[in-house]
C-alpha positions as CSV (number, residue, x, y, z in Angstrom):
1,M,-21.9,-102.5,45.0
2,P,-20.7,-99.1,43.9
3,P,-23.2,-96.3,43.4
4,S,-24.4,-95.8,39.8
5,T,-22.5,-93.2,37.9
6,T,-25.2,-92.9,35.2
7,A,-26.4,-89.3,35.0
8,P,-30.1,-88.7,35.4
9,R,-32.0,-88.3,32.1
10,P,-32.8,-84.6,31.5
11,P,-36.4,-83.7,31.0
12,S,-37.5,-83.8,27.4
13,F,-37.8,-80.4,25.7
14,T,-41.2,-79.5,24.5
15,P,-41.3,-76.4,22.3
16,T,-43.9,-73.8,23.1
17,T,-45.8,-71.6,20.7
18,R,-43.4,-68.8,21.8
19,S,-40.4,-70.7,20.5
20,T,-39.3,-69.6,17.0
21,R,-39.5,-72.3,14.4
22,Y,-37.0,-72.0,11.5
23,Q,-38.5,-73.5,8.3
24,F,-38.3,-73.7,4.5
25,A,-41.1,-73.8,1.9
26,T,-40.8,-74.4,-1.8
27,V,-42.4,-71.6,-3.8
28,D,-42.3,-71.8,-7.6
29,G,-39.3,-74.2,-7.3
30,R,-37.3,-71.9,-5.0
31,R,-36.6,-72.6,-1.3
32,V,-38.0,-69.8,0.8
33,F,-36.9,-69.5,4.5
34,Y,-39.2,-68.2,7.1
35,R,-39.3,-67.8,10.9
36,E,-42.6,-68.8,12.6
37,A,-43.9,-68.5,16.1
38,G,-47.2,-68.5,17.9
39,S,-50.3,-70.5,17.5
40,P,-51.8,-70.8,14.0
41,D,-55.1,-70.1,15.6
42,A,-54.0,-66.6,16.6
43,P,-54.3,-63.5,14.5
44,A,-51.5,-63.5,11.9
45,I,-48.8,-60.8,11.7
46,V,-46.3,-61.0,8.8
47,L,-42.9,-59.3,9.3
48,L,-41.4,-57.9,6.1
49,H,-37.7,-57.1,6.4
50,G,-35.7,-54.3,4.8
51,F,-32.4,-54.0,2.9
52,P,-29.8,-55.3,3.4
53,S,-31.2,-57.5,6.2
54,S,-33.5,-60.6,6.5
55,S,-35.9,-62.0,8.9
56,H,-33.0,-62.0,11.3
57,M,-33.8,-58.3,12.0
58,F,-37.0,-59.5,13.8
59,R,-35.2,-62.0,16.1
60,D,-36.0,-60.0,19.3
61,L,-39.5,-59.0,18.2
62,I,-40.8,-62.4,17.3
63,P,-40.9,-64.0,20.8
64,L,-42.4,-60.8,22.2
65,L,-45.4,-61.2,19.8
66,A,-45.7,-65.0,19.8
67,D,-48.1,-65.2,22.8
68,D,-50.6,-63.0,21.0
69,F,-50.1,-63.6,17.3
70,H,-49.2,-66.2,14.7
71,V,-45.9,-64.7,13.5
72,I,-44.5,-65.3,10.0
73,A,-41.2,-63.6,8.9
74,P,-39.9,-64.6,5.5
75,D,-36.6,-64.0,3.8
76,Y,-37.1,-62.7,0.3
77,I,-35.5,-64.5,-2.7
78,G,-31.9,-63.2,-2.7
79,F,-31.8,-62.5,1.0
80,G,-31.1,-64.3,4.2
81,H,-31.4,-68.1,4.0
82,S,-33.7,-68.1,1.0
83,D,-32.5,-69.2,-2.4
84,A,-30.4,-66.5,-4.1
85,P,-30.3,-67.3,-7.8
86,G,-28.3,-65.0,-10.1
87,V,-29.9,-62.3,-12.2
88,T,-29.9,-64.6,-15.2
89,E,-32.0,-67.2,-13.3
90,F,-34.6,-65.0,-11.6
91,V,-36.1,-61.6,-12.5
92,Y,-35.3,-59.4,-9.5
93,S,-38.1,-56.9,-9.2
94,F,-40.4,-55.8,-6.3
95,D,-43.3,-57.2,-8.2
96,N,-41.7,-60.7,-8.2
97,L,-40.5,-60.5,-4.6
98,T,-44.1,-59.7,-3.7
99,S,-45.4,-62.6,-5.7
100,V,-43.2,-65.0,-3.9
101,V,-44.3,-63.7,-0.5
102,A,-47.9,-63.8,-1.5
103,A,-47.5,-67.4,-2.7
104,L,-45.8,-68.4,0.6
105,L,-48.7,-66.9,2.6
106,D,-51.2,-68.8,0.5
107,Q,-49.2,-72.0,1.0
108,L,-49.2,-71.4,4.8
109,G,-53.0,-70.7,4.8
110,I,-52.6,-67.1,5.9
111,R,-55.7,-65.5,4.6
112,K,-55.6,-62.2,6.6
113,S,-52.8,-60.6,8.5
114,I,-51.3,-57.5,10.0
115,L,-48.4,-56.4,7.8
116,Y,-45.2,-55.1,9.5
117,M,-43.1,-53.3,7.0
118,Q,-39.5,-51.9,7.2
119,D,-37.5,-50.4,4.3
120,Y,-38.0,-52.9,1.4
121,G,-40.8,-54.4,3.4
122,G,-42.8,-51.3,2.6
123,P,-43.1,-51.7,-1.2
124,I,-43.7,-55.4,-0.8
125,G,-46.3,-55.0,1.9
126,F,-48.1,-52.1,0.2
127,R,-48.3,-54.1,-3.0
128,L,-49.9,-57.0,-1.0
129,A,-52.3,-54.6,0.6
130,A,-53.3,-52.7,-2.5
131,N,-53.7,-55.9,-4.5
132,A,-55.9,-57.6,-1.8
133,P,-57.3,-55.1,0.7
134,D,-59.6,-57.7,2.2
135,R,-56.6,-59.7,3.4
136,V,-55.2,-56.9,5.5
137,A,-56.0,-56.7,9.2
138,G,-53.7,-53.7,9.8
139,L,-50.4,-52.0,9.0
140,V,-47.3,-51.5,11.1
141,I,-45.0,-49.1,9.3
142,Q,-41.4,-48.8,10.6
143,N,-39.0,-46.7,8.5
144,A,-40.7,-47.7,5.3
145,N,-41.4,-45.0,2.7
146,A,-44.5,-44.2,0.6
147,Y,-43.9,-40.5,0.3
148,L,-41.0,-38.7,-1.5
149,E,-40.4,-36.4,1.4
150,G,-39.4,-39.4,3.4
151,V,-36.4,-40.1,1.1
152,G,-33.2,-38.7,2.6
153,Q,-30.7,-36.6,0.6
154,P,-28.0,-39.4,0.4
155,L,-30.5,-41.6,-1.3
156,L,-31.8,-38.9,-3.7
157,D,-28.2,-38.0,-4.6
158,T,-27.3,-41.6,-5.4
159,F,-30.4,-43.1,-6.9
160,L,-32.1,-40.4,-9.0
161,P,-29.1,-40.4,-11.4
162,F,-29.0,-44.3,-11.3
163,W,-32.7,-44.5,-12.2
164,K,-32.1,-42.1,-15.1
165,A,-29.1,-44.0,-16.5
166,W,-27.2,-47.1,-15.3
167,N,-23.6,-46.4,-16.3
168,D,-20.2,-46.7,-14.8
169,D,-20.5,-43.5,-12.8
170,T,-23.9,-44.1,-11.4
171,E,-23.2,-47.7,-10.7
172,R,-20.1,-46.8,-8.7
173,A,-22.1,-44.5,-6.5
174,A,-24.8,-47.2,-6.0
175,R,-22.2,-49.7,-5.1
176,A,-21.3,-47.6,-2.0
177,F,-24.5,-48.9,-0.5
178,L,-23.2,-52.5,-0.7
179,T,-20.1,-51.8,1.5
180,V,-19.6,-52.9,5.1
181,E,-19.2,-49.2,6.1
182,T,-22.7,-48.4,4.8
183,T,-24.2,-51.5,6.3
184,Q,-22.9,-50.6,9.7
185,F,-23.9,-47.0,9.2
186,E,-27.5,-48.0,8.6
187,Y,-27.6,-49.6,12.1
188,T,-25.5,-47.1,14.0
189,A,-26.3,-43.6,12.5
190,G,-28.8,-42.0,14.9
191,A,-29.0,-45.0,17.3
192,R,-29.7,-44.1,20.9
193,A,-26.7,-46.0,22.2
194,P,-24.5,-47.2,19.3
195,L,-22.0,-48.9,21.6
196,Q,-24.7,-51.2,22.9
197,L,-25.7,-52.5,19.4
198,N,-24.7,-56.0,18.6
199,P,-22.3,-56.0,15.6
200,D,-23.5,-59.5,14.7
201,A,-26.5,-57.9,12.9
202,W,-24.6,-55.9,10.3
203,T,-21.9,-58.6,10.1
204,L,-24.5,-61.2,9.0
205,D,-26.1,-58.8,6.6
206,Q,-22.7,-58.0,5.0
207,A,-21.8,-61.7,4.7
208,R,-25.0,-62.1,2.6
209,L,-24.3,-59.1,0.5
210,D,-20.8,-60.3,-0.3
211,R,-22.0,-63.7,-1.8
212,P,-20.8,-64.1,-5.4
213,G,-23.2,-62.5,-7.8
214,N,-25.3,-60.8,-5.1
215,D,-24.0,-57.4,-6.0
216,L,-25.9,-57.6,-9.3
217,V,-29.0,-58.8,-7.5
218,Q,-28.9,-55.7,-5.3
219,L,-28.1,-53.3,-8.0
220,T,-31.0,-54.7,-10.1
221,L,-33.3,-54.1,-7.1
222,F,-31.9,-50.6,-6.6
223,K,-32.8,-49.8,-10.2
224,D,-36.3,-51.3,-9.8
225,Y,-36.9,-49.2,-6.7
226,E,-38.1,-46.5,-9.1
227,S,-41.2,-48.7,-9.7
228,N,-42.1,-48.2,-6.1
229,V,-42.1,-44.4,-6.3
230,A,-44.4,-44.7,-9.4
231,L,-46.9,-46.5,-7.2
232,Y,-47.0,-44.0,-4.4
233,D,-50.2,-42.3,-5.6
234,K,-51.9,-45.8,-5.9
235,W,-50.9,-46.6,-2.3
236,H,-52.2,-43.2,-1.0
237,A,-55.5,-44.0,-2.7
238,Y,-55.5,-47.3,-1.0
239,F,-54.9,-45.7,2.4
240,R,-57.8,-43.2,1.9
241,Q,-60.3,-45.7,0.5
242,H,-59.7,-48.6,2.9
243,T,-58.4,-46.7,6.0
244,P,-56.5,-49.7,7.5
245,K,-55.8,-49.6,11.2
246,T,-52.2,-48.3,11.2
247,L,-49.4,-48.0,13.7
248,I,-46.3,-46.0,12.7
249,A,-43.1,-46.5,14.7
250,W,-40.2,-44.6,13.2
251,G,-36.5,-44.3,14.1
252,V,-36.5,-40.5,13.9
253,N,-32.7,-40.1,13.5
254,D,-32.6,-42.2,10.3
255,P,-30.7,-40.2,7.7
256,L,-32.0,-42.3,4.8
257,F,-35.7,-42.6,5.5
258,V,-36.3,-39.3,7.4
259,R,-38.9,-38.1,9.8
260,A,-41.0,-36.3,7.2
261,G,-41.8,-39.6,5.7
262,A,-43.4,-40.8,8.9
263,E,-45.5,-37.7,9.4
264,A,-46.6,-37.7,5.7
265,Y,-48.8,-40.8,6.3
266,L,-51.1,-38.8,8.5
267,R,-52.3,-36.9,5.4
268,D,-54.0,-40.1,4.1
269,L,-54.3,-42.0,7.3
270,P,-55.3,-39.3,9.9
271,D,-56.3,-41.9,12.5
272,A,-52.9,-43.7,12.4
273,E,-51.0,-43.8,15.7
274,L,-47.5,-42.3,15.3
275,H,-44.5,-42.9,17.6
276,L,-41.2,-41.2,16.9
277,L,-38.4,-43.1,18.5
278,D,-34.9,-41.9,19.4
279,G,-33.2,-44.4,17.1
280,S,-31.9,-45.4,13.7
281,H,-33.1,-47.0,10.5
282,F,-33.0,-50.4,12.3
283,V,-34.7,-49.1,15.4
284,L,-35.8,-52.6,16.5
285,E,-32.2,-53.1,17.6
286,E,-33.0,-50.8,20.5
287,Y,-36.8,-50.7,20.8
288,A,-38.2,-54.2,20.2
289,H,-40.0,-54.3,23.6
290,E,-41.6,-50.8,23.1
291,I,-42.7,-51.6,19.6
292,A,-44.1,-55.0,20.7
293,D,-46.1,-53.3,23.4
294,H,-47.6,-50.9,20.9
295,I,-48.5,-53.7,18.5
296,R,-50.2,-55.7,21.2
297,R,-52.1,-52.7,22.5
298,V,-53.3,-51.5,19.0
299,F,-53.9,-54.9,17.4
300,G,-54.3,-57.3,20.4
301,S,-57.6,-58.7,21.6
302,G,-57.4,-56.8,24.9
303,A,-55.1,-54.7,26.9
304,A,-51.4,-55.3,26.4
305,R,-49.8,-57.7,28.8
306,R,-46.6,-56.0,29.9
307,R,-43.6,-58.2,30.0
């Protein structure tokens, strides 16, 4: 009788809490995508992405935190894998993006969390924190502005006129921030080793930016960004009154959100821990391990476990 040629059955795969889960929730009739990892019994950390990215920007950080935290990283409406209705179907404002994130966290039972904020994640996270300080276990601020001195000259030159008047000239200048050249620039300008960056990151971001109708979504949010600046004083008052435990990790070569913006937090949060990193606006592309170590050390239950 010939020997059996049946291949042995491979061992079944059992996901661990460190494995990232890719999930959708329905919030106010919209599908919201989020990445999740870690045990729901662990302290929660919510990762809030920037423009023009999505929760994809946290793909390297999530597994590094999952042993110690319950990690939630949503895509905002209009970004990533979440629904992206047109501007006639959804009012795109930072207030509304925040409301969707808050409703998602309520749905997931996240009552208190550390907020990690980058770029657009700043105005969303600071709204969440100022509106419900008792639900904040700490802040991680990474190239996210709450001070005018943190706004780089290219942004001031483009968006101050756009906020004053949306016309053909100011729109043309704003649209430069929707091009593939600018998207790549945000990743590479000031990076420690640009040739070691994975181009998949900005290619994916650009594919989402280029969806039909998404240009008007992003222009509408550019215009509404002025509402964030109007809230800076309120956020500073929140910092001083509630003194949340804060870690600042900043790509110091970022030409858009500049070093002065990182250092300005120390005026209102003098006990914050500040780390200036030799990197770009998307500094996680090069420093995920270092930032994860800082998060575990500052917010973990014990000494950081080095990996």
